[in-house]
C-alpha positions in Angstrom: 20.1 -15.3 28.4 17.9 -18.5 28.4 16.5 -19.6 25.1 13.0 -19.8 26.4 13.3 -16.3 27.7 14.4 -15.2 24.3 11.5 -16.9 22.6 9.1 -15.3 25.1 10.6 -11.9 24.3 10.1 -12.4 20.6 6.6 -13.6 21.0 5.7 -10.7 23.2 7.3 -8.3 20.7 5.2 -9.7 17.9 2.0 -9.5 19.9 2.8 -6.0 20.9 3.4 -5.1 17.2 0.1 -6.5 16.2 -1.7 -4.8 19.1 -0.1 -1.5 18.0 -1.4 -1.9 14.5 -4.9 -2.6 15.9 -4.6 0.5 18.1 -3.8 2.6 15.1 -6.7 1.2 13.2 -9.1 1.6 16.1 -8.1 5.2 16.7 -8.0 6.4 13.1 -10.4 9.2 12.4 -13.8 7.9 11.5 -16.0 9.7 9.0 -19.7 10.3 9.6 -22.1 9.2 6.9 -24.4 11.8 5.4 -28.0 11.7 6.5 -29.5 11.3 3.1 -27.8 9.8 0.0 -28.6 11.5 -3.2 -29.3 9.7 -6.5 -26.4 8.7 -8.8 -27.4 11.4 -11.2 -27.4 14.1 -8.6 -24.2 12.9 -7.1 -22.4 12.8 -10.5 -23.7 16.3 -11.4 -22.7 17.8 -8.1 -19.3 16.0 -8.1 -18.6 17.1 -11.6 -19.0 20.7 -10.7 -18.1 21.0 -7.0 -14.5 21.2 -5.8 -12.9 22.4 -9.0 -9.9 24.4 -7.9 -9.5 28.1 -8.3 -6.0 28.6 -9.5 -5.8 32.1 -8.1 -6.2 30.9 -4.5 -3.8 28.0 -4.9 -1.0 30.2 -6.3 -1.5 33.5 -4.8 -2.5 32.5 -1.2 -1.4 29.1 -0.1 -3.1 29.5 3.3 -6.6 30.1 1.8 -9.1 27.5 1.0 -10.0 26.6 -2.6 -13.0 28.5 -4.0 -15.9 26.7 -5.5 -17.7 29.0 -7.9 -21.4 29.0 -7.3 -22.3 28.7 -11.0 -20.4 25.4 -11.1 -22.6 24.1 -8.2 -25.9 25.1 -9.7 -25.8 23.7 -13.2 -28.8 21.7 -14.2 -28.6 18.0 -13.8 -27.9 16.0 -17.0 -29.0 12.5 -17.8 -28.1 9.7 -15.4 -25.2 7.3 -16.1 -27.7 4.5 -16.8 -29.5 6.5 -19.5 -29.8 5.5 -23.2 -26.5 6.0 -25.0 -28.0 8.2 -27.6 -28.8 10.8 -25.0 -26.3 10.0 -22.4 -23.3 12.2 -21.5 -21.2 9.1 -21.0 -19.0 7.0 -23.3 -17.6 3.5 -22.7 -14.0 2.4 -23.4 -13.1 -1.3 -23.4 -9.5 -2.4 -23.6 -7.7 -5.6 -22.6 -7.2 -4.2 -19.1 -10.0 -1.7 -18.6 -13.7 -1.1 -18.9 -13.8 2.7 -18.5 -16.7 5.2 -18.4 -15.9 8.8 -19.3 -18.2 11.7 -18.5 -18.4 14.1 -21.4 -19.2 16.9 -19.0 -15.6 17.9 -18.0 -14.1 14.8 -19.6 -13.9 13.0 -16.2 -13.2 9.3 -15.7 -16.1 8.2 -13.5 -15.8 4.4 -13.6 -13.0 2.0 -14.1 -13.3 -1.8 -13.9 -10.1 -3.8 -13.9 -10.8 -6.7 -16.3 -7.7 -8.7 -15.4 -8.6 -8.7 -11.6 -11.8 -10.4 -10.6 -13.5 -9.5 -7.3 -13.4 -13.1 -6.2 -11.1 -15.9 -7.4 -12.3 -17.5 -10.6 -15.3 -15.2 -11.0 -16.2 -13.3 -14.1 -16.9 -10.0 -12.3 -14.1 -7.3 -12.6 -12.8 -5.4 -9.7 -14.2 -1.9 -9.7 -11.7 0.8 -8.8 -13.5 4.1 -9.8 -17.2 4.3 -9.2 -19.9 6.9 -9.9 -22.3 5.4 -7.3 -23.2 7.9 -4.5 -22.4 5.6 -1.6 -18.9 4.7 -3.0 -18.2 7.6 -5.2 -14.6 7.6 -6.5 -13.7 9.5 -9.7 -10.8 11.1 -11.5 -11.3 14.6 -12.7 -9.2 16.8 -15.0 -9.4 19.9 -17.0 -8.2 23.4 -17.8 -8.7 26.2 -15.3 -7.5 29.8 -14.9 -8.3 33.1 -16.5 -9.5 31.6 -19.8 -9.8 27.9 -19.0 -13.0 26.1 -20.0 -13.3 24.7 -16.5 -13.3 28.1 -15.0 -16.1 30.2 -13.6 -18.4 29.4 -16.6 -18.8 25.7 -15.5 -17.5 22.5 -16.9 -17.3 22.2 -20.7 -19.5 19.6 -22.5 -17.3 17.7 -24.9 -18.3 15.9 -28.0 -17.2 12.4 -29.0 -17.5 10.5 -32.3 -19.1 7.5 -30.7 -20.6 6.3 -27.4 -18.4 3.2 -27.3 -14.7 2.6 -28.2 -13.2 -0.9 -28.2 -9.5 -1.8 -28.4 -9.4 -4.7 -30.9 -5.9 -6.0 -31.7 -4.5 -2.5 -31.4 -1.4 -1.5 -29.4 -2.9 1.9 -28.7 -6.4 3.5 -28.7 -6.8 7.3 -28.8 -10.2 8.9 -28.0 -10.4 12.6 -28.8 -13.1 14.7 -27.1 -13.7 18.1 -28.6 -15.1 21.4 -27.3 -15.3 24.9 -28.8 -16.4 28.2 -27.3 -18.5 30.8 -29.0 -15.4 33.0 -29.1 -13.4 30.4 -31.1 -11.3 28.7 -28.4 -11.0 25.1 -29.3 -9.9 22.3 -27.0 -9.3 18.6 -27.9 -8.9 16.4 -24.8 -7.5 13.0 -25.9 -7.5 9.9 -23.8 -4.7 7.5 -24.8 -5.0 3.8 -23.8 -2.2 1.3 -24.4 -2.4 -2.5 -24.7 -1.6 -4.4 -21.4 -1.3 -1.1 -19.5 -3.1 0.5 -16.6 -1.8 4.0 -17.5 -4.1 6.4 -19.4 -2.6 9.4 -21.1 -4.6 12.6 -21.0 -3.4 15.1 -23.7 -4.8 18.6 -24.3 -4.5 20.4 -27.7 -5.6 24.0 -27.4 -6.3 26.1 -30.6 -6.7 29.8 -29.9 -8.9 31.2 -32.7 -10.0 34.1 -30.6 -8.8 37.7 -31.1 -7.1 37.7 -27.7 -4.3 36.0 -25.9 -5.6 33.3 -23.5 -4.0 31.9 -20.3 -4.9 28.7 -18.5 -3.4 25.7 -16.7 -4.3 22.1 -16.3 -5.6 20.5 -13.1 -6.2 16.9 -12.2 -7.7 15.5 -9.0 -9.1 12.3 -7.4 -12.3 12.4 -5.4 -13.4 9.7 -3.0 -16.3 9.5 -0.6 -15.6 9.4 3.1 -18.6 7.1 3.9 -16.9 3.9 3.1 -14.6 2.8 6.0 -11.2 1.3 5.6 -10.7 -2.4 5.5 -8.2 -4.6 7.1 -7.9 -6.0 10.6 -5.5 -6.5 13.4 -3.7 -9.2 11.4 -4.1 -7.8 7.9 -3.9 -4.0 8.3 -4.6 -2.0 5.1 -4.6 1.7 4.4 -7.3 3.5 2.6 -6.6 7.2 2.0 -4.6 9.7 0.0 -0.9 9.9 -0.7 1.5 12.2 -2.6 5.1 12.6 -3.6 7.2 15.7 -4.0 10.8 16.4 -5.1 12.0 16.4 -1.4 9.5 13.9 0.1 9.0 11.2 -2.5 6.2 9.3 -0.6 3.9 10.5 2.2 0.5 9.0 3.2 -2.3 11.4 3.9 -5.2 9.9 5.9 -8.6 11.5 5.3 -8.6 12.7 8.9 -5.5 14.7 8.2 -7.0 16.3 5.2 -9.9 17.5 7.4 -7.5 18.9 9.9 -5.2 20.7 7.4 -5.3 21.0 3.6 -2.2 20.2 1.5 -0.5 23.0 -0.3 2.9 22.2 -1.8 4.7 23.5 -4.9 7.2 21.0 -6.3 9.1 20.0 -9.4 7.4 16.9 -10.7 5.5 15.1 -7.9 2.3 13.0 -8.0 -1.0 12.6 -6.1 -3.0 9.4 -5.5 -5.5 7.4 -3.6 -4.5 4.1 -2.0 -6.2 0.9 -1.0 -5.1 -2.7 -0.5 -3.3 -4.0 -3.6 -4.5 -1.1 -5.8 -3.8 2.6 -6.4 -5.0 5.5 -8.5 -2.7 8.3 -9.2 -2.3 11.5 -11.3 1.2 12.1 -12.6 1.8 15.6 -14.0 4.8 16.6 -16.2 7.8 15.7 -14.2 10.0 18.4 -15.5 7.6 21.2 -14.6 6.7 22.9 -11.3 3.3 21.7 -10.0 1.2 22.6 -7.0 -0.2 19.7 -5.0 -3.4 20.3 -3.0 -6.0 18.5 -0.9 -9.3 19.3 0.7 -12.7 17.9 1.9 -15.8 19.0 -0.1 -19.3 17.6 0.3 -18.2 14.6 2.3 -15.6 13.7 -0.3 -11.8 13.7 0.0 -10.0 15.5 -2.8 -6.3 15.3 -3.7 -4.8 16.7 -6.9 -2.5 19.1 -8.6 -2.4 22.2 -10.8 0.3 22.6 -13.5 2.2 25.6 -14.8 0.3 28.4 -16.5 0.4 28.5 -20.3 -0.1 31.5 -22.5 -1.4 31.1 -26.1 -1.4 34.0 -28.4 -4.2 34.6 -30.9 -4.0 32.1 -33.8 -1.5 29.8 -32.1 -1.8 26.4 -30.4 -0.7 25.0 -27.0 -0.4 21.6 -25.5 -0.3 20.1 -22.0 -0.6 16.5 -20.8 -0.7 14.3 -17.7 -1.0 10.6 -16.9 -3.6 8.7 -14.9 -2.8 5.4 -13.4 -5.6 3.1 -12.2 -4.7 -0.4 -11.3 -2.6 -2.8 -9.2 0.4 -1.7 -7.2 3.0 -2.9 -9.8 6.3 -1.6 -8.4 8.2 -1.7 -11.7 5.5 0.2 -13.6 4.9 2.7 -10.8 8.6 3.5 -10.4 8.8 4.4 -14.1 5.8 6.8 -13.9 7.1 9.0 -11.0 9.8 8.9 -8.4 8.4 7.4 -5.2 5.2 6.2 -6.7 6.4 2.6 -6.3 6.5 3.2 -2.5 2.7 3.0 -2.5 3.4 -0.7 -2.1 3.9 0.2 1.5 6.5 -2.0 3.2 6.9 0.6 6.0 10.2 1.7 7.4 11.8 -1.6 6.4 11.1 -1.0 2.7 14.9 -1.0 2.0 14.9 -4.7 3.1 11.5 -5.6 1.8 12.1 -4.4 -1.8 15.2 -6.7 -2.4 13.3 -9.6 -0.8 10.4 -9.0 -3.1 12.6 -8.9 -6.2 14.3 -12.2 -5.0 10.8 -13.7 -4.4 9.7 -12.6 -7.9 12.8 -14.0 -9.5 12.3 -17.4 -7.8 8.7 -17.4 -8.9 9.6 -16.8 -12.5 11.4 -20.2 -12.4 9.1 -22.3 -10.3 5.9 -20.7 -11.5 4.2 -21.1 -8.1 4.2 -18.4 -5.5 3.9 -21.0 -2.7 7.0 -22.8 -3.8 8.7 -19.4 -4.2 7.9 -18.6 -0.5 9.3 -22.0 0.5 12.5 -21.4 -1.5 13.1 -17.8 -0.3 12.6 -19.1 3.3 15.3 -21.7 2.8 17.6 -19.0 1.3 17.0 -16.5 4.1 17.4 -19.1 6.9 20.5 -20.4 5.2 22.0 -17.0 5.0 21.1 -16.5 8.7 22.6 -19.8 9.8 25.7 -18.3 11.2 23.6 -16.0 13.4 21.4 -19.0 14.5 24.6 -20.9 15.4 26.0 -18.1 17.5 22.6 -17.7 19.2 22.3 -21.4 20.2 25.9 -21.7 21.2 25.7 -18.6 23.4 22.5 -19.9 25.0 24.2 -23.2 25.7 27.2 -21.6 27.3 24.9 -19.4 29.4 23.0 -22.5 30.6 26.3 -24.2 31.5 27.2 -21.2 33.6 24.0 -21.5 35.6 25.7 -23.4 38.6 28.4 -20.8 38.8 25.8 -18.1 38.7 24.0 -19.7 41.6 27.3 -19.8 43.6 27.9 -16.1 43.0 24.4 -15.4 44.2 25.0 -17.4 47.4 28.3 -15.6 47.9 27.3 -12.0 47.4 23.6 -12.2 48.4 21.9 -8.8 47.9 25.1 -6.9 47.1 24.2 -6.0 43.6 27.4 -4.1 42.8 29.7 -6.9 43.8 27.4 -9.4 42.1 27.5 -7.5 38.8 31.3 -7.2 39.0 31.7 -10.9 39.6 29.4 -11.7 36.8 31.3 -9.5 34.3 34.6 -11.2 35.4 33.1 -14.6 34.9 31.8 -13.7 31.4 35.2 -12.4 30.4 37.0 -15.5 31.8 34.6 -17.9 30.1 34.5 -15.8 26.9 30.7 -15.6 27.0 28.6 -12.7 25.7 25.4 -12.4 27.9 23.7 -10.7 24.9 24.8 -13.5 22.5 21.4 -15.2 22.7 19.3 -12.1 22.0 21.4 -10.1 19.6 21.1 -12.6 16.7 17.3 -12.7 17.2 17.1 -8.9 17.0 19.1 -9.0 13.8 16.7 -11.6 12.3 13.5 -9.8 13.4 13.7 -7.1 10.7 14.0 -9.8 8.1 10.8 -11.5 9.3 8.9 -8.2 9.5 10.1 -7.2 6.0 8.9 -10.5 4.6 5.6 -10.0 6.6 4.9 -6.8 4.7 6.0 -8.3 1.4 3.6 -11.2 1.7 0.9 -8.8 2.9 1.2 -6.0 0.5 2.3 -7.5 -2.8 -0.6 -7.7 -5.3 1.2 -10.6 -7.1 0.0 -12.9 -4.2 -3.6 -11.9 -4.6 -5.5 -15.0 -5.7 -2.2 -16.9 -6.1 -2.6 -20.6 -5.8 -0.3 -23.0 -3.9 -1.6 -26.5 -4.0 -4.7 -28.6 -2.9 -6.9 -26.5 -0.6 -4.6 -23.5 -0.6 -6.0 -21.6 -3.6 -5.3 -18.1 -2.5 -2.1 -17.2 -0.5 -3.4 -13.7 0.3 -6.2 -15.0 2.6 -6.2 -17.3 5.7 -6.0 -21.1 5.3 -9.7 -22.1 5.1 -9.1 -25.4 6.9 -6.5 -24.0 9.4 -4.1 -26.8 8.5 -1.1 -24.5 8.1 -1.8 -22.6 11.5 -2.1 -25.9 13.4 1.1 -27.3 11.8 2.9 -24.0 12.6 1.8 -24.2 16.2 3.0 -27.8 16.4 6.4 -26.8 15.0 6.7 -24.1 17.7 5.9 -26.7 20.3 8.6 -28.9 19.0 11.1 -26.0 19.0 10.1 -25.3 22.6 10.6 -28.9 23.7 14.0 -29.1 21.9 15.4 -27.0 24.7 15.1 -27.8 28.4 13.0 -25.7 30.6 15.4 -23.9 32.9 13.2 -20.9 33.8 12.1 -21.2 37.5 9.5 -18.5 37.5 6.1 -20.2 37.3 4.4 -17.4 35.4 7.1 -17.4 32.7 6.9 -21.2 32.5 3.1 -20.9 31.9 3.6 -18.2 29.3 6.1 -20.3 27.4 3.9 -23.4 27.5 0.9 -21.6 26.1 2.8 -19.5 23.5 2.4 -22.1 20.7 -1.3 -22.3 21.3 -1.7 -18.5 21.4 0.3 -18.1 18.2 -1.7 -20.8 16.5 -4.8 -18.8 17.1 -3.2 -15.7 15.7 -2.2 -17.7 12.6 -5.8 -18.5 11.9 -6.2 -14.9 10.7 -2.9 -14.5 8.9 -2.6 -14.8 5.1 -1.7 -18.4 4.2 1.4 -17.2 2.4 2.8 -15.7 5.7 1.9 -18.8 7.7 3.6 -21.0 5.1 6.7 -18.9 5.5 6.6 -19.2 9.3 6.0 -23.0 9.2 8.9 -23.6 6.8 11.1 -21.3 8.9 10.3 -23.3 12.1 11.0 -26.6 10.3 14.4 -25.3 9.0 15.2 -24.0 12.5 14.5 -27.5 14.0 16.9 -29.1 11.5 19.5 -26.4 12.1 19.2 -26.8 15.9 19.8 -30.5 15.6 22.9 -29.9 13.5 24.2 -27.2 15.8 23.7 -29.3 19.0 25.5 -32.2 17.4 28.4 -30.0 16.5 28.5 -28.6 20.0 28.6 -32.0 21.6 31.5 -33.0 19.4 33.4 -30.0 20.6 32.6 -30.7 24.2 30.0 -28.0 24.7 27.0 -29.4 26.4 23.8 -28.5 24.7 21.7 -29.5 27.7 21.7 -28.1 31.2 
């Protein structure tokens, strides 16, 4: 197998891979915007009430759709989010990681700004994850449903809070209790627990049954996101925007919005979790992991919903009960997510090569902890990977050299046997055996190295740690393309040098043209790649050039011609 032919195959495989990604993105189900967008007040009121699950349908009939009680849909509209705090139904919570807005109707989290993550590098504006705005509505709802739950057929409860604003100031933990009491004497305290330097919010319920009867209810939690906003990404930086969930048997499964429209999710599982994904960030509800929960999804009023209901609890008269859950809203931090729920860390989606990508990421993170620069860490991990793969590279180059040296004998066999393919094949096998040459020796090492490259590709694309990570000089963000195209041009030049390092032995004019223009075509692709990925490829090419020189020198000393 000629080296140029091998390079051509790898290039075509890469282009095919990128085109396949683009095809998937282009053929993903597209949502249709609503004809008229309601006001923020109308949207929040409708979303607070619509789509609250009916536990009877979830548990009793898994094939039926969730009911939306009409009295939940027709409640009068409260004050808008921007109203004066004295009359507003919303409270603000400010911590070292969050600026959160909570709707006292239902106790829903309707806005979350990530303080530590600016929208643009160096800016003061915080990245907004959850939003109450009608065009980009994305909220986290939770409550108590069932026979006697306050979020049942009577509508969402209106909680009371001791203040309209809560600020974490030097505290390790901030607890915000919201209280509600029915006319019959059922009392519910819904407490949001915020921790310092954490993107996890605890949601605890304390239920005091002061009624004359036994009450029964269960908690639910769900995420709602509008279908109007289209997914981001491109052919070169594909990203997924949609739902995901994990069960005891299937720890991670993506659920595109189009799939929710086609078929609603209904799964009972021990533990589990549900979430909404976007590039670099995730929101997720984590129920009690030792209990059996029912995961569900559906489409309501042009919004996608994914959530869960917990086990039913029974509270006798005069007794108390408690249930809890956790809400995560923040970056895809694999270490934190893995501790919250099994499989939640897989939302950092490295694809089918996650088992290679995760160790590579841990190695990259370890290197960065010493060099304190993600660009330098990428360079070092490239040197480590290429060094570890040196024996494969050596076998590849030696095999290709031996194949080139057999070219004259191959021509003689062709002249001798002409069009008799069977005899030609037998003669070739005998010659390979006699010369101790493996005809796949040039390709097989490349195929072994390809998963490493693809795994690093996803590591550099998906890892939030590289978002706004500086390298040096003009490379101020390794997660976006090089603004001056210096790295892509240098990478194309390194590919050209690699190509020139080996003689052109391919006779087919079309293949020759393809090989000649491959560096140019790849350079154009690199214009759209994240700078971190292009940096990896450039260093990999430079290391390969050095390794090739060393291998060729060693071959010449052993009497193996490196040239045809």
